[in-house]
C-alpha positions in Angstrom: 0.0 0.0 0.0 1.5 3.3 -1.1 1.8 6.1 1.5 0.2 9.4 0.7 2.5 12.4 0.5 1.2 13.7 3.8 2.0 10.5 5.6 5.4 10.3 3.9 6.1 13.9 5.1 4.9 13.0 8.6 7.1 9.9 8.7 10.1 11.9 7.4 9.5 14.5 10.2 9.4 11.9 12.9 12.6 10.3 11.6 14.4 13.6 11.6 13.3 14.9 14.9 15.9 12.8 16.5 19.1 14.8 16.6 21.4 11.9 16.0 19.3 10.9 12.9 19.5 14.4 11.5 23.3 14.6 11.9 23.8 11.2 10.4 21.8 11.7 7.2 23.4 11.8 3.8 22.6 14.7 1.4 20.5 12.3 -0.7 18.5 11.2 2.4 18.1 14.9 3.4 16.9 15.7 -0.1 14.3 12.9 0.1 13.1 14.3 3.4 12.9 17.9 2.0 10.9 16.6 -1.0 8.4 14.8 1.2 6.9 18.2 2.0 8.1 20.3 -0.9 7.1 17.8 -3.6 8.8 14.8 -5.0 10.0 16.8 -8.0 10.3 20.1 -6.1 6.8 21.1 -6.9 4.8 21.4 -3.7 1.2 20.3 -3.3 1.1 21.0 0.4 -0.7 24.3 1.4 1.6 27.1 2.4 4.7 25.0 1.5 6.8 26.5 -1.2 7.9 24.7 -4.4 11.7 24.5 -4.4 12.3 23.5 -8.0 14.1 26.1 -10.1 15.2 28.1 -7.1 18.7 29.5 -7.4 21.3 27.4 -5.5 22.8 30.5 -3.8 19.4 31.6 -2.6 18.6 28.1 -1.2 22.0 28.0 0.5 21.2 31.3 2.3 17.8 30.1 3.3 19.0 26.8 4.7 21.7 28.6 6.5 19.2 31.0 8.0 17.0 28.1 9.2 20.0 26.2 10.6 21.2 29.3 12.5 17.7 30.2 13.8 17.8 33.5 11.9 14.5 32.5 10.2 12.1 31.0 12.7 10.1 28.1 11.3 10.3 25.4 14.0 10.1 22.4 11.6 12.7 23.9 9.3 14.9 24.9 12.2 14.8 21.3 13.4 15.3 19.8 9.9 18.4 21.8 9.3 20.0 21.4 12.7 23.4 19.8 12.5 23.8 20.1 8.7 27.4 20.9 7.8 28.3 23.8 5.5 29.4 21.3 2.8 26.1 19.3 3.0 24.2 22.6 3.0 25.9 23.6 -0.2 25.4 20.2 -1.8 21.7 20.1 -0.8 21.1 23.6 -2.2 22.8 22.6 -5.5 20.7 19.4 -5.8 17.4 21.2 -5.1 18.3 23.9 -7.6 18.6 21.3 -10.4 14.9 20.3 -10.0 12.5 21.7 -12.6 10.6 24.9 -11.8 7.0 24.5 -11.1 4.5 25.2 -13.9 1.9 28.0 -13.4 -1.7 27.0 -12.7 -3.5 25.7 -15.8 -6.5 28.1 -15.3 -7.3 31.0 -17.7 -5.9 34.0 -15.8 -8.2 37.0 -15.2 -6.7 39.6 -17.7 -7.7 42.6 -15.6 -6.1 41.3 -12.5 -3.0 40.2 -14.4 -2.5 43.7 -15.9 -3.1 45.5 -12.7 -0.6 43.3 -10.9 1.9 43.6 -13.8 1.7 47.4 -13.5 2.1 47.3 -9.7 5.1 44.9 -10.1 6.8 47.2 -12.6 6.0 50.3 -10.5 7.6 48.6 -7.4 10.5 47.2 -9.5 9.8 43.5 -8.6 10.9 42.7 -12.2 14.3 44.3 -11.5 15.4 42.2 -8.6 13.5 39.0 -9.5 14.1 39.4 -13.2 11.8 40.1 -16.1 10.5 36.6 -16.0 10.5 36.5 -12.2 12.9 33.5 -12.3 15.1 35.1 -9.7 18.9 34.6 -9.6 21.8 34.4 -7.2 20.4 35.5 -3.8 16.9 36.4 -5.1 14.2 33.8 -5.2 12.2 32.5 -8.2 8.6 33.7 -7.9 7.3 32.5 -11.3 5.0 29.5 -10.8 5.3 29.5 -7.0 2.3 28.4 -5.0 -0.1 31.4 -4.8 -1.0 30.7 -1.1 2.7 30.7 -0.2 3.4 33.9 -2.2 0.6 35.7 -0.5 1.6 34.5 3.0 5.2 35.5 2.4 4.3 39.0 1.0 2.1 39.6 4.0 4.9 38.5 6.3 7.3 40.9 4.7 4.7 43.7 4.8 4.2 43.1 8.5 7.9 42.9 9.1 7.5 39.4 10.6 9.6 37.6 8.1 13.3 37.9 8.5 15.3 38.4 5.4 19.0 39.1 4.8 18.2 42.7 3.8 15.3 45.1 4.2 14.4 45.6 0.5 11.1 43.7 0.7 9.8 45.7 3.7 10.7 48.9 1.9 9.0 47.9 -1.4 5.8 46.6 0.3 5.4 49.5 2.7 2.8 51.3 0.5 1.2 48.2 -1.0 -2.2 47.3 0.4 -3.6 43.8 1.0 -5.8 43.7 -2.1 -2.7 44.5 -4.1 -0.7 41.8 -2.3 -3.5 39.3 -3.3 -3.3 40.4 -6.9 0.5 40.2 -6.9 0.5 36.6 -5.6 -2.1 35.7 -8.3 0.0 37.3 -11.0 3.3 35.8 -9.9 2.0 32.3 -9.5 0.9 32.5 -13.1 4.3 33.5 -14.6 6.2 30.8 -16.5 
């Protein structure tokens, strides 16, 4: 009987919560554990859990480091990354970055919402840091095709200054953006290829 992705993720969490097990895992074992929640091919189907496929290796490296060091506070991720060496952190980031980027939703986008969000994105220079196709690069995450719920959650965290980043650019950019605009931005970005 095949385990559902939720049960595989729960099993992986239980296995990793033991400190000795986490420290003893190979990079490939850690990758399997990551993908239990973030999607077998790096494309998440779990609410509020980001797809990791197509993310820049350097960005992933920084994020894993921030989780390991407790700079970003997400208890499950802090526990999962505890004990990972710098070399394994780099190897894991590189392995995840090789996964295919997630495709955008297959729905027909609302043209009016898309155009309003595109204008907002250009006005706030989202397309400068994240690139014209929102594919990110180096220390900037890929936004194109990311889960819409995760994008909105993250934008709201940056706006509220509750998400810790390695610079203050997002808080500055989102300062004057209202919640309806954040909803439209998440909608727009999730539908980029």
